[in-house]
C-alpha distance (Angstrom), angle and dihedral (degrees) to the residues before:
residue distance angle dihedral
M1 . . .
T2 3.78 . .
A3 3.81 129.6 .
T4 3.82 91.2 -105.2
G5 3.85 94.4 67.2
L6 3.76 96.6 -100.9
I7 3.76 129.5 130.8
A8 3.82 122.3 -155.6
A9 3.80 108.3 -111.8
N10 3.83 91.4 -140.5
E11 3.78 91.8 55.5
F12 3.81 90.4 46.1
C13 3.87 90.5 51.3
T14 3.81 91.0 49.5
Y15 3.75 94.4 48.1
H16 3.87 93.9 46.1
R17 3.78 94.2 38.0
V18 3.81 93.1 -125.7
E19 3.74 129.2 134.6
F20 3.76 119.7 -105.2
R21 3.75 90.2 -129.9
F22 3.89 88.8 66.8
I23 3.89 91.4 55.0
D24 3.81 87.7 46.8
S25 3.67 92.5 50.2
L26 3.71 93.7 51.0
S27 3.78 89.8 50.0
E28 3.79 92.2 49.3
A29 3.77 90.8 50.2
G30 3.81 89.9 52.7
L31 3.77 94.0 -116.4
L32 3.88 95.1 114.6
E33 3.78 132.3 37.1
T34 3.78 115.9 -133.1
R35 3.88 131.0 175.9
I36 3.72 129.4 -150.3
V37 3.75 116.2 -139.8
E38 3.78 119.8 175.3
R39 3.81 92.3 -17.8
E40 3.83 92.9 -52.4
I41 3.77 125.5 111.1
F42 3.85 117.9 -125.3
I43 3.78 134.2 -172.2
P44 3.86 117.5 -142.1
E45 3.74 113.6 -124.3
T46 3.73 88.6 -123.2
E47 3.86 89.5 66.1
L48 3.84 96.1 52.7
Q49 3.80 99.2 91.1
K50 3.83 92.3 47.3
L51 3.88 90.2 46.2
E52 3.76 94.7 48.5
K53 3.85 89.5 50.9
M54 3.81 90.9 51.6
I55 3.85 91.0 48.6
R56 3.88 91.1 52.0
L57 3.82 88.4 51.2
H58 3.80 90.5 49.7
Q59 3.79 98.9 43.1
E60 3.81 106.0 30.7
L61 3.80 99.2 33.5
E62 3.87 96.3 28.4
I63 3.74 92.0 -131.1
N64 3.81 113.8 164.8
L65 3.83 126.8 -136.4
A66 3.77 95.0 -88.9
G67 3.78 91.1 51.9
I68 3.78 91.0 49.0
E69 3.78 89.7 51.1
A70 3.78 91.3 51.8
I71 3.78 93.0 45.9
T72 3.88 92.0 48.3
H73 3.80 91.8 49.3
L74 3.84 91.9 49.8
L75 3.77 92.8 46.8
Q76 3.86 91.3 50.3
R77 3.84 89.1 49.3
M78 3.76 90.9 48.9
E79 3.86 92.6 51.2
A80 3.85 89.9 48.2
L81 3.87 89.1 51.9
Q82 3.81 91.2 47.9
D83 3.75 89.5 52.3
E84 3.75 91.3 49.9
I85 3.82 90.6 50.0
R86 3.75 91.0 50.8
I87 3.84 90.5 51.3
M88 3.72 92.5 48.5
R89 3.89 92.2 49.3
N90 3.72 89.4 51.3
R91 3.80 90.9 52.2
L92 3.77 91.7 46.7
S93 3.78 95.1 49.0
R94 3.85 87.3 55.9
F95 3.78 90.4 58.6
E96 3.84 93.0 44.1
E97 3.78 92.8 59.0
């Protein structure tokens, strides 16, 4: 890990026993942010939780890239709807008082 909050993709793949191609495919699909520093690919620490979740979907549930894309999209949509419900409840509670 570097001081800038980046983790080398190769080290991550070795540790998690995942092929680099999987990380590259996630990045190409826009599901994972990666950065290139001196011709080496790094993963920001902020992406780790999301990446580990996608690896579990792929390895434990044998979900392919297209399925991971669909699940990620649906989870993002669900979070947006939950935020909207929370905002509406706050507005409603103001009127109930």
